[in-house]
N, C-alpha and C positions, 0 to 999 in steps of 0.2 A: 632353385639353385642355378638352373640354366639361365634364368633372367638376370641373376646377379653377375654371372660371367659375361653375359652380353653387354650389360651396362658398363662393367669395368673395362671391357675391350673397347667399347665405343668411346669412353672417356680417354683411354690411352691413345686411340687414333686421333681424337680431337687435340690432345696435348701435343702430339708429334707434329701434326699439321700446323698448329699454332706456332710452335717453335721454328719450324721451317719458314713460315710466312714472316715471322719477326726477323729472322736472319736475312731474308731476301729484301725486306723493306729497309733494313739498316745496313745495306751494302756499302762498299767502298765507293766514294764519289769519284767521278772521272777527273783526271788531272787537267788543270787549266794551263797547260804549258804551250809554248809556240810549237813544240814538236807534234802535238796533237793536231794542230791546224795544218802543218805541212805534210801530214801523213795521209792526205786525201780528203780530209774533212774540209768543206767549204768555209771560207771566211764569213763572219757575220756581215749582214748588210748594213750600210751606213748611208747617211744623207737624207734627203727629203723622200717622201713616199714615192714621188715620180721617179727619182733616181733609183730607189730600191726596186721598183717594178722593172726598170731597164736592166739593172744588174741581174735580177732574177731571170728575165727573159734571155739575156746573153748567156748566163750560166746554163740554162736549160738547152739552148741551141748548141752550145759547145759540147754538152754531154750526150746529145742524141747521136745514135749510130746511123750509118747509111742503111737504107732499106735492103732487105735480102732480095736476091733475084727470084722471080717466080719460077717454079719448075714447069717444064714442058709437059702438057697433058695431051699426049698423042694416043 
């Protein structure tokens, strides 16, 4: 009798996890509006591969912060 309850409980857990996974995998897709791009998301790269590398490096340099000053260790 205990084994029957264990198997039923295990099947119930697998069913719930499966339903949650299905819900996550069929989520709402992100909107492809210009507002999404202007909200801080970078624009997609365009041009030749060399131009894309330059665009990426420029975006990376623009996003880097100034280094923190080192604390005095006296």
